[in-house]
N, C-alpha and C positions, 0 to 999 in steps of 0.2 A: 161550211168547214174551212174554207180559206179564211172566211173573216173569223174563225175562232183563232185560227193559228197567226194571224196578223195583231189580233188583240191582245194575245198572249207573248208575244214580242214585243209589243209597246210596251205594255203593263213591264215586263222585265226590264226594258231600258229605261223606263221610269224611275224603276225601285234602284238601280244599279247608279243612276244620276243622283238621286236622293242621298245615298248611302256613301257615295265617294264625291265628298264636298272638295270643292277647291278654295285656296285661297290666295291672295297677291302679297308676294315677298316685297317690300320696300325698303330701301335705306338711303344714306348719305354717306359718301367716302369724302375724308379730308387729307389734304397734303401737307398744305402749310398754308398758315394764314397769309402769308403775302404772295404765293404763288396761285396761277389755275390749274385747275384739273387737266390732265392731257388729253387733246380731243379724241384721240382713239383708244381712251381706257373700255375694257373690253371686261363685261362681270361674267363668269360662268357659272352658273348651277347644277352639279352633277348628283343624281339619284344614286343609290346604291343599286339601283336594277341597271344603271349605264344611261340613262335617258340623259340629254342633256339640254339644257335651256341657256341663252345667252341674250344680252343688253348690252347695250352702250350706255354708260353715263353720261346727263346733262352735264354743261357747262357748270352748273353750280354744284355738281357732284351728285347730284339726287339718281337713281336708278329703281325701277320697278320690273319687276316678275308678274306675269299677268297667268292667274288658272293654274296654278300647281298645287300638283293633287296632293291630298292630306293623307297621315295614316305613313308618312315613309321620312325616310334620312337622307338628308341632301349635305355636300360640299359644296362652299361657297369660294370663289377663287378669284380675285381681283388683278387683271394685269394691266398694269400703267406703268408702262418706260417714261423714267427710271426709277420709279418708287416702287418698294416692296412692301407687300402686305402680307398679313399672317391667314392663312385658310380659318374659314368658320364652318363648324358643323351645325347644322339646320336641323333639328327635329319638328316634324310638325304632326301634331297628334291627331287623332280621328276626329275629334272636337273643335279642331283647326286652331289648338292653342301652339303658337311659335316658341322655342326656345332656343337662343343661340350659343355656340360657346367656343369662343375663340382659341384656336389651336396654337399655341407658342410653343417654345422650346422650354423655356421654364415654367411657366404656369397654364392653369386654364381659367380663363377670365370669362363672365359670361355678360352675357349681353342684352340688351331688350329689343323688343320690336315697337317700331323700323328702327331697323340695325345702323351703326354709328361704327363706321371702321374708319381710324386712324393709320395713315402710313409708317412703316416701323422703323424704313429707314430709305435715304436717297443713295442710288447708287452711283458711282462715279465710274463712269467706263472710259475716260479720257484721262491720261498722266501727262502732266506738265512735261515739257521738255527741258532738260536738264543743260544747263549752260555747259560751254565748252570750258574744258579744265586741263588748262597747259600743261599741268604734270602728267596727265597720262600718256605724255607723247613719249615720255622718260620709261614708262613703263612697257611700252611696246619691244618684242623680242627682236624685231627687224631694227628699230632703233639703234638699239643697244647692241648689236653685231655691226653696224655700220658706225657706229661711235670707236668700236674697239678698233674696228680697221684704219679706221682715220689718226687715232692715236697711235698706233703701231706705224703708219706711215709717216707722222712727223716726228716720233720719238726716237726711231730705228737709228735714223743716222746720227743725232745728237749724241746716243749712246755709243755708238762706233765711234764718234770722234774722241770720246772719253776712255775708249779701251786701251789696252797696252799691246803695242804693233803684235808681239809673241802671240797673244791671245787671239788676236784677229788672224794670224797663217795659222795657227791651230784649228782654228772654225772654216776657213778656207778648206784645210785639207780634211776636214771630216764630210764636206757639202759635197767633194768630187766624187764621183762613183769608184767602187773595186774595179779594178781592172784583171781580175780571176773570172769574168762572167767571158761563157764562151759563146761563140757567133752563133746564131741561130742556123739550123741546117737550111739547105736551097733545096725546099720542094719542087722537083718539078712538076706541075699541074698541068692536065690538056689543056688547050684552050677551047673554051666552050662557040660555038658556032649557033 
């Protein structure tokens, strides 16, 4: 009895292995004819069921995913800092026929197997430092306030020298406090000890 059950299980596994074929997904990535592929370039293949396969690209840009189950749809993404690659939608039929569709914002582009993926653009993470602009000093509010104060300090005596003596006496009279102020009351507060 045990032999019959074991034989049925083995036949079932054999039939399942024969029906679910596996394929190898291979390809090449290009960044620029003058530059090398970054050494940490990671290629990720994600199935619609959530299975994730990952591999690293070789120095010449080649990559290979082994034993990928057929009959499913996958999303291939290339992670190569500082380059940007469009994701690729890969459909593997039950007969192990691979069709690939490069998903870009503008159009749908089909590619053949083995995949040839080109970098869309190179990101520039660093911005060049701007040179010092001497005129920015005069746009600073603190410098403007200091400038106005210095101007008033040096210009007021010259303006006062050119004024009429009557106008000077008038201005001095306005600057004195009025004599109608009452003195403050003397509050006798207890001493704090």
